[in-house]
Short mmCIF file of the C-alpha atoms (twelve columns), coordinates in Angstrom:
data_MODEL
# 
_entry.id   MODEL 
# 
loop_
_atom_site.group_PDB 
_atom_site.id 
_atom_site.type_symbol 
_atom_site.label_atom_id 
_atom_site.label_alt_id 
_atom_site.label_comp_id 
_atom_site.label_asym_id 
_atom_site.label_seq_id 
_atom_site.Cartn_x 
_atom_site.Cartn_y 
_atom_site.Cartn_z 
_atom_site.pdbx_PDB_model_num 
ATOM 1   C CA . UNK A 1   -61.909 171.700 27.440 1 
ATOM 2   C CA . UNK A 2   -59.799 174.819 26.918 1 
ATOM 3   C CA . UNK A 3   -60.625 176.852 23.801 1 
ATOM 4   C CA . UNK A 4   -57.689 178.908 22.508 1 
ATOM 5   C CA . UNK A 5   -58.371 181.537 19.833 1 
ATOM 6   C CA . UNK A 6   -55.567 182.686 17.526 1 
ATOM 7   C CA . UNK A 7   -56.328 186.066 15.968 1 
ATOM 8   C CA . UNK A 8   -54.838 189.365 14.832 1 
ATOM 9   C CA . UNK A 9   -55.979 192.774 13.626 1 
ATOM 10  C CA . UNK A 10  -53.495 192.412 10.770 1 
ATOM 11  C CA . UNK A 11  -53.338 189.926 7.895  1 
ATOM 12  C CA . UNK A 12  -50.240 188.051 6.765  1 
ATOM 13  C CA . UNK A 13  -48.785 187.653 10.253 1 
ATOM 14  C CA . UNK A 14  -48.645 183.839 10.215 1 
ATOM 15  C CA . UNK A 15  -51.680 183.011 12.361 1 
ATOM 16  C CA . UNK A 16  -52.522 179.821 10.496 1 
ATOM 17  C CA . UNK A 17  -48.950 178.535 10.532 1 
ATOM 18  C CA . UNK A 18  -48.687 179.262 14.257 1 
ATOM 19  C CA . UNK A 19  -52.061 177.619 14.966 1 
ATOM 20  C CA . UNK A 20  -50.998 174.470 13.121 1 
ATOM 21  C CA . UNK A 21  -47.554 174.231 14.701 1 
ATOM 22  C CA . UNK A 22  -48.896 174.984 18.170 1 
ATOM 23  C CA . UNK A 23  -51.374 172.149 17.684 1 
ATOM 24  C CA . UNK A 24  -48.594 169.809 16.580 1 
ATOM 25  C CA . UNK A 25  -46.485 170.727 19.605 1 
ATOM 26  C CA . UNK A 26  -49.319 170.180 22.076 1 
ATOM 27  C CA . UNK A 27  -50.323 166.902 20.425 1 
ATOM 28  C CA . UNK A 28  -46.726 165.697 20.471 1 
ATOM 29  C CA . UNK A 29  -46.635 166.274 24.223 1 
ATOM 30  C CA . UNK A 30  -49.609 163.949 24.659 1 
ATOM 31  C CA . UNK A 31  -52.616 166.288 24.557 1 
ATOM 32  C CA . UNK A 32  -55.588 165.615 22.317 1 
ATOM 33  C CA . UNK A 33  -55.927 168.627 20.030 1 
ATOM 34  C CA . UNK A 34  -58.673 169.774 17.663 1 
ATOM 35  C CA . UNK A 35  -57.894 172.689 15.331 1 
ATOM 36  C CA . UNK A 36  -60.802 174.614 13.794 1 
ATOM 37  C CA . UNK A 37  -60.502 176.824 10.717 1 
ATOM 38  C CA . UNK A 38  -62.787 179.886 10.646 1 
ATOM 39  C CA . UNK A 39  -61.015 181.440 7.653  1 
ATOM 40  C CA . UNK A 40  -62.655 181.298 4.226  1 
ATOM 41  C CA . UNK A 41  -59.218 180.712 2.655  1 
ATOM 42  C CA . UNK A 42  -59.506 177.142 3.990  1 
ATOM 43  C CA . UNK A 43  -55.712 176.903 4.271  1 
ATOM 44  C CA . UNK A 44  -55.334 175.368 7.729  1 
ATOM 45  C CA . UNK A 45  -56.046 171.855 6.415  1 
ATOM 46  C CA . UNK A 46  -52.979 172.012 4.161  1 
ATOM 47  C CA . UNK A 47  -50.728 172.049 7.232  1 
ATOM 48  C CA . UNK A 48  -52.105 168.637 8.192  1 
ATOM 49  C CA . UNK A 49  -51.543 166.739 4.976  1 
ATOM 50  C CA . UNK A 50  -55.072 167.156 3.615  1 
ATOM 51  C CA . UNK A 51  -54.901 167.057 -0.203 1 
ATOM 52  C CA . UNK A 52  -55.703 170.349 -1.878 1 
ATOM 53  C CA . UNK A 53  -58.431 168.507 -3.818 1 
ATOM 54  C CA . UNK A 54  -60.204 167.574 -0.561 1 
ATOM 55  C CA . UNK A 55  -62.816 170.310 -0.175 1 
ATOM 56  C CA . UNK A 56  -64.678 168.913 2.831  1 
ATOM 57  C CA . UNK A 57  -65.556 171.288 5.656  1 
ATOM 58  C CA . UNK A 58  -68.223 172.338 8.131  1 
ATOM 59  C CA . UNK A 59  -69.281 175.796 6.932  1 
ATOM 60  C CA . UNK A 60  -71.385 174.770 3.913  1 
ATOM 61  C CA . UNK A 61  -73.731 172.811 6.199  1 
ATOM 62  C CA . UNK A 62  -73.097 174.646 9.471  1 
ATOM 63  C CA . UNK A 63  -76.596 176.089 9.721  1 
ATOM 64  C CA . UNK A 64  -78.260 172.778 8.827  1 
ATOM 65  C CA . UNK A 65  -76.189 170.261 10.777 1 
ATOM 66  C CA . UNK A 66  -76.547 170.010 14.550 1 
ATOM 67  C CA . UNK A 67  -73.256 168.159 14.905 1 
ATOM 68  C CA . UNK A 68  -70.107 169.464 13.214 1 
ATOM 69  C CA . UNK A 69  -67.986 166.570 14.495 1 
ATOM 70  C CA . UNK A 70  -68.917 164.596 11.360 1 
ATOM 71  C CA . UNK A 71  -66.654 166.951 9.383  1 
ATOM 72  C CA . UNK A 72  -63.586 166.401 11.582 1 
ATOM 73  C CA . UNK A 73  -60.557 164.855 9.883  1 
ATOM 74  C CA . UNK A 74  -57.931 162.857 11.722 1 
ATOM 75  C CA . UNK A 75  -54.367 164.077 11.118 1 
ATOM 76  C CA . UNK A 76  -52.526 162.008 13.726 1 
ATOM 77  C CA . UNK A 77  -53.132 159.911 16.820 1 
ATOM 78  C CA . UNK A 78  -53.725 162.983 18.984 1 
ATOM 79  C CA . UNK A 79  -54.444 165.549 16.306 1 
ATOM 80  C CA . UNK A 80  -57.660 166.463 14.512 1 
ATOM 81  C CA . UNK A 81  -58.688 169.269 12.174 1 
ATOM 82  C CA . UNK A 82  -62.083 170.761 11.333 1 
ATOM 83  C CA . UNK A 83  -61.667 172.485 7.937  1 
ATOM 84  C CA . UNK A 84  -63.666 175.499 6.828  1 
ATOM 85  C CA . UNK A 85  -64.315 173.786 3.502  1 
ATOM 86  C CA . UNK A 86  -64.782 175.012 -0.028 1 
ATOM 87  C CA . UNK A 87  -67.786 177.364 -0.122 1 
ATOM 88  C CA . UNK A 88  -69.325 179.857 -2.495 1 
ATOM 89  C CA . UNK A 89  -70.110 183.465 -1.620 1 
ATOM 90  C CA . UNK A 90  -73.693 182.747 -0.637 1 
ATOM 91  C CA . UNK A 91  -72.660 179.980 1.759  1 
ATOM 92  C CA . UNK A 92  -70.033 182.208 3.343  1 
ATOM 93  C CA . UNK A 93  -72.496 185.051 3.848  1 
ATOM 94  C CA . UNK A 94  -75.171 182.681 5.207  1 
ATOM 95  C CA . UNK A 95  -72.686 181.371 7.759  1 
ATOM 96  C CA . UNK A 96  -71.534 184.822 8.839  1 
ATOM 97  C CA . UNK A 97  -75.126 186.090 9.100  1 
ATOM 98  C CA . UNK A 98  -76.045 183.050 11.187 1 
ATOM 99  C CA . UNK A 99  -73.135 183.793 13.529 1 
ATOM 100 C CA . UNK A 100 -74.432 187.332 13.996 1 
ATOM 101 C CA . UNK A 101 -78.054 186.340 14.627 1 
ATOM 102 C CA . UNK A 102 -77.638 183.051 16.511 1 
ATOM 103 C CA . UNK A 103 -75.259 183.345 19.499 1 
ATOM 104 C CA . UNK A 104 -75.500 179.616 20.191 1 
ATOM 105 C CA . UNK A 105 -74.691 178.338 16.687 1 
ATOM 106 C CA . UNK A 106 -71.070 177.408 17.425 1 
ATOM 107 C CA . UNK A 107 -71.903 175.929 20.816 1 
ATOM 108 C CA . UNK A 108 -74.518 173.652 19.243 1 
ATOM 109 C CA . UNK A 109 -72.324 172.634 16.349 1 
ATOM 110 C CA . UNK A 110 -69.411 171.690 18.595 1 
ATOM 111 C CA . UNK A 111 -71.421 170.380 21.555 1 
ATOM 112 C CA . UNK A 112 -70.273 166.788 21.053 1 
ATOM 113 C CA . UNK A 113 -66.580 167.714 21.362 1 
ATOM 114 C CA . UNK A 114 -66.432 170.830 23.540 1 
ATOM 115 C CA . UNK A 115 -66.858 168.925 26.787 1 
ATOM 116 C CA . UNK A 116 -64.478 166.104 25.936 1 
ATOM 117 C CA . UNK A 117 -62.013 165.586 28.842 1 
ATOM 118 C CA . UNK A 118 -58.474 166.727 28.118 1 
ATOM 119 C CA . UNK A 119 -59.214 168.027 24.622 1 
ATOM 120 C CA . UNK A 120 -57.554 171.297 23.622 1 
ATOM 121 C CA . UNK A 121 -59.362 173.256 20.901 1 
ATOM 122 C CA . UNK A 122 -57.403 175.803 18.864 1 
ATOM 123 C CA . UNK A 123 -59.440 178.116 16.630 1 
ATOM 124 C CA . UNK A 124 -57.794 180.007 13.769 1 
ATOM 125 C CA . UNK A 125 -59.475 183.222 12.576 1 
ATOM 126 C CA . UNK A 126 -59.056 185.568 9.618  1 
ATOM 127 C CA . UNK A 127 -57.712 189.049 10.400 1 
ATOM 128 C CA . UNK A 128 -59.882 191.722 11.922 1 
ATOM 129 C CA . UNK A 129 -63.014 191.713 14.113 1 
ATOM 130 C CA . UNK A 130 -64.830 189.089 12.042 1 
ATOM 131 C CA . UNK A 131 -68.231 187.576 13.006 1 
ATOM 132 C CA . UNK A 132 -66.715 184.209 14.000 1 
ATOM 133 C CA . UNK A 133 -64.295 185.840 16.443 1 
ATOM 134 C CA . UNK A 134 -67.112 187.818 18.019 1 
ATOM 135 C CA . UNK A 135 -69.286 184.713 18.249 1 
ATOM 136 C CA . UNK A 136 -66.582 182.714 20.033 1 
ATOM 137 C CA . UNK A 137 -65.507 185.546 22.323 1 
ATOM 138 C CA . UNK A 138 -67.631 184.543 25.313 1 
ATOM 139 C CA . UNK A 139 -66.701 180.861 24.975 1 
ATOM 140 C CA . UNK A 140 -62.938 181.308 24.638 1 
ATOM 141 C CA . UNK A 141 -60.635 180.522 27.545 1 
ATOM 142 C CA . UNK A 142 -57.645 182.307 26.027 1 
ATOM 143 C CA . UNK A 143 -56.828 184.579 23.098 1 
ATOM 144 C CA . UNK A 144 -53.463 184.661 21.354 1 
ATOM 145 C CA . UNK A 145 -52.831 187.766 19.253 1 
ATOM 146 C CA . UNK A 146 -50.161 187.359 16.581 1 
ATOM 147 C CA . UNK A 147 -48.088 190.346 15.504 1 
ATOM 148 C CA . UNK A 148 -45.052 190.775 13.279 1 
ATOM 149 C CA . UNK A 149 -41.795 192.397 14.352 1 
ATOM 150 C CA . UNK A 150 -42.532 195.428 12.163 1 
ATOM 151 C CA . UNK A 151 -43.835 198.969 12.504 1 
ATOM 152 C CA . UNK A 152 -47.269 198.111 11.069 1 
ATOM 153 C CA . UNK A 153 -47.946 195.668 13.900 1 
ATOM 154 C CA . UNK A 154 -46.432 198.054 16.399 1 
ATOM 155 C CA . UNK A 155 -48.851 200.776 15.323 1 
ATOM 156 C CA . UNK A 156 -51.799 198.451 16.050 1 
ATOM 157 C CA . UNK A 157 -50.732 197.605 19.603 1 
ATOM 158 C CA . UNK A 158 -52.510 200.615 21.194 1 
ATOM 159 C CA . UNK A 159 -55.726 199.524 19.447 1 
ATOM 160 C CA . UNK A 160 -55.408 196.064 20.976 1 
ATOM 161 C CA . UNK A 161 -54.493 197.303 24.440 1 
ATOM 162 C CA . UNK A 162 -57.355 199.824 24.515 1 
ATOM 163 C CA . UNK A 163 -59.800 197.081 23.436 1 
ATOM 164 C CA . UNK A 164 -60.889 198.928 20.314 1 
ATOM 165 C CA . UNK A 165 -60.430 195.736 18.297 1 
ATOM 166 C CA . UNK A 166 -63.811 194.295 19.315 1 
ATOM 167 C CA . UNK A 167 -65.018 197.158 21.484 1 
ATOM 168 C CA . UNK A 168 -64.415 195.115 24.637 1 
ATOM 169 C CA . UNK A 169 -61.660 192.978 26.191 1 
ATOM 170 C CA . UNK A 170 -61.019 189.957 24.007 1 
ATOM 171 C CA . UNK A 171 -60.964 187.572 26.935 1 
ATOM 172 C CA . UNK A 172 -62.315 187.741 30.485 1 
ATOM 173 C CA . UNK A 173 -61.227 184.238 31.513 1 
ATOM 174 C CA . UNK A 174 -57.537 183.355 31.219 1 
ATOM 175 C CA . UNK A 175 -56.645 186.516 29.345 1 
ATOM 176 C CA . UNK A 176 -55.129 187.909 26.150 1 
ATOM 177 C CA . UNK A 177 -51.582 187.010 25.174 1 
ATOM 178 C CA . UNK A 178 -49.261 187.893 22.297 1 
ATOM 179 C CA . UNK A 179 -46.795 186.220 19.970 1 
ATOM 180 C CA . UNK A 180 -44.307 188.224 17.915 1 
ATOM 181 C CA . UNK A 181 -43.626 186.355 14.689 1 
ATOM 182 C CA . UNK A 182 -40.764 186.490 12.156 1 
ATOM 183 C CA . UNK A 183 -38.348 188.444 14.309 1 
ATOM 184 C CA . UNK A 184 -35.040 188.969 12.497 1 
ATOM 185 C CA . UNK A 185 -32.283 189.943 14.919 1 
ATOM 186 C CA . UNK A 186 -29.969 190.720 11.997 1 
ATOM 187 C CA . UNK A 187 -32.067 193.760 11.132 1 
ATOM 188 C CA . UNK A 188 -32.061 196.783 13.408 1 
ATOM 189 C CA . UNK A 189 -35.735 197.656 12.970 1 
ATOM 190 C CA . UNK A 190 -36.954 194.099 13.577 1 
ATOM 191 C CA . UNK A 191 -34.718 193.792 16.626 1 
ATOM 192 C CA . UNK A 192 -35.860 197.136 18.054 1 
ATOM 193 C CA . UNK A 193 -39.557 196.337 17.537 1 
ATOM 194 C CA . UNK A 194 -39.134 192.895 19.128 1 
ATOM 195 C CA . UNK A 195 -37.436 194.418 22.145 1 
ATOM 196 C CA . UNK A 196 -40.175 197.038 22.472 1 
ATOM 197 C CA . UNK A 197 -42.843 194.322 22.455 1 
ATOM 198 C CA . UNK A 198 -40.925 192.417 25.139 1 
ATOM 199 C CA . UNK A 199 -40.656 195.461 27.388 1 
ATOM 200 C CA . UNK A 200 -44.222 196.648 26.814 1 
ATOM 201 C CA . UNK A 201 -46.039 193.312 27.066 1 
ATOM 202 C CA . UNK A 202 -44.040 191.582 29.791 1 
ATOM 203 C CA . UNK A 203 -45.756 188.352 30.886 1 
ATOM 204 C CA . UNK A 204 -48.449 188.858 28.233 1 
ATOM 205 C CA . UNK A 205 -45.860 187.979 25.580 1 
ATOM 206 C CA . UNK A 206 -45.848 184.198 25.154 1 
ATOM 207 C CA . UNK A 207 -42.735 184.342 23.025 1 
ATOM 208 C CA . UNK A 208 -40.978 185.566 19.925 1 
ATOM 209 C CA . UNK A 209 -40.640 183.320 16.880 1 
ATOM 210 C CA . UNK A 210 -37.480 183.990 14.915 1 
ATOM 211 C CA . UNK A 211 -37.552 184.360 11.161 1 
ATOM 212 C CA . UNK A 212 -36.597 180.918 9.863  1 
ATOM 213 C CA . UNK A 213 -36.466 179.748 6.241  1 
ATOM 214 C CA . UNK A 214 -37.355 176.252 7.443  1 
ATOM 215 C CA . UNK A 215 -40.914 177.420 8.148  1 
ATOM 216 C CA . UNK A 216 -42.047 178.051 4.521  1 
ATOM 217 C CA . UNK A 217 -40.236 174.859 3.491  1 
ATOM 218 C CA . UNK A 218 -42.128 172.905 6.155  1 
ATOM 219 C CA . UNK A 219 -45.389 174.499 4.993  1 
ATOM 220 C CA . UNK A 220 -44.661 173.516 1.393  1 
ATOM 221 C CA . UNK A 221 -44.155 169.913 2.464  1 
ATOM 222 C CA . UNK A 222 -47.341 169.989 4.590  1 
ATOM 223 C CA . UNK A 223 -45.387 169.122 7.729  1 
ATOM 224 C CA . UNK A 224 -44.927 170.803 11.070 1 
ATOM 225 C CA . UNK A 225 -41.708 172.653 11.733 1 
ATOM 226 C CA . UNK A 226 -40.994 170.167 14.556 1 
ATOM 227 C CA . UNK A 227 -41.114 167.283 12.069 1 
ATOM 228 C CA . UNK A 228 -39.381 169.075 9.217  1 
ATOM 229 C CA . UNK A 229 -36.529 170.628 11.190 1 
ATOM 230 C CA . UNK A 230 -36.680 169.823 14.919 1 
ATOM 231 C CA . UNK A 231 -33.427 171.664 15.662 1 
ATOM 232 C CA . UNK A 232 -34.450 174.887 13.913 1 
ATOM 233 C CA . UNK A 233 -34.898 178.171 15.768 1 
ATOM 234 C CA . UNK A 234 -38.620 178.300 14.946 1 
ATOM 235 C CA . UNK A 235 -39.182 174.764 16.246 1 
ATOM 236 C CA . UNK A 236 -37.504 175.704 19.521 1 
ATOM 237 C CA . UNK A 237 -39.601 178.882 19.810 1 
ATOM 238 C CA . UNK A 238 -42.887 177.057 19.126 1 
ATOM 239 C CA . UNK A 239 -42.010 174.365 21.654 1 
ATOM 240 C CA . UNK A 240 -41.452 176.963 24.384 1 
ATOM 241 C CA . UNK A 241 -44.684 178.764 23.512 1 
ATOM 242 C CA . UNK A 242 -46.670 175.512 23.564 1 
ATOM 243 C CA . UNK A 243 -45.443 174.787 27.100 1 
ATOM 244 C CA . UNK A 244 -46.557 178.223 28.256 1 
ATOM 245 C CA . UNK A 245 -49.966 177.762 26.638 1 
ATOM 246 C CA . UNK A 246 -50.363 174.337 28.268 1 
ATOM 247 C CA . UNK A 247 -49.500 175.814 31.667 1 
ATOM 248 C CA . UNK A 248 -51.939 178.718 31.268 1 
ATOM 249 C CA . UNK A 249 -54.915 176.592 30.194 1 
ATOM 250 C CA . UNK A 250 -54.090 173.821 32.667 1 
ATOM 251 C CA . UNK A 251 -53.630 171.030 30.152 1 
ATOM 252 C CA . UNK A 252 -52.611 167.710 31.637 1 
ATOM 253 C CA . UNK A 253 -50.507 165.711 29.212 1 
ATOM 254 C CA . UNK A 254 -52.100 162.484 28.053 1 
ATOM 255 C CA . UNK A 255 -55.590 163.263 29.341 1 
ATOM 256 C CA . UNK A 256 -58.373 161.144 27.871 1 
ATOM 257 C CA . UNK A 257 -59.001 159.750 24.430 1 
ATOM 258 C CA . UNK A 258 -60.757 161.412 21.542 1 
ATOM 259 C CA . UNK A 259 -63.683 160.010 19.643 1 
ATOM 260 C CA . UNK A 260 -63.033 159.668 15.917 1 
ATOM 261 C CA . UNK A 261 -66.195 159.995 13.795 1 
ATOM 262 C CA . UNK A 262 -66.797 156.901 11.628 1 
ATOM 263 C CA . UNK A 263 -65.424 156.925 8.091  1 
ATOM 264 C CA . UNK A 264 -63.488 160.110 8.729  1 
ATOM 265 C CA . UNK A 265 -59.782 160.675 8.535  1 
ATOM 266 C CA . UNK A 266 -57.125 161.831 6.141  1 
ATOM 267 C CA . UNK A 267 -56.398 159.165 3.567  1 
# 
């Protein structure tokens, strides 16, 4: 069961969109994929057709429930999402405090799915060194750091490479990798930054996703970019990245079947 964490020191870089589309791409290739939202914005679910009025999620009862699989929603035959849920400030703080004081909270909550054969778990995190990212650090098989093709992201690269982000290497299993998002080759600065990332990161760069107006349109329609515009530049980029991720984590296409909790699923 590979666990892939998508994170960034910077907000607004497209982590959630990339997490969702990466999940779609892996699921389309035959893998069983579970996507988990650790961001209080609770936006990941919207990429999977969950109505905005559906406020279900795991965080409100995370410290009380021993099995978080009951909050999983089915998005497609191979695709499942575990939403953060709609919570108040007290519930959010209780969850974050529990993550800091109980190192086994996430392992217990996900115990019924973490060992499922062939399941790929993608976890989406808010920006910065948040408690959830620290709590998952030892469990994660791979970290994907999302940056933009701009000078703000470029300025943060030394912080990531020197491991000042969490005070230690993000990943000691399969490693830390990068994605450069919204690269616009028509603009000199964006092109120069993208090229610098390519030269500096080498094999640690999973790929560059080109700026594509189809992406926000796909998001607005609650569809993946592969469904909305399969011949778009962004769809092609995501597809290539998904194949690299599958190769790194050793995913075998079509492995196993996933248990769907009773009475769950997106209506």
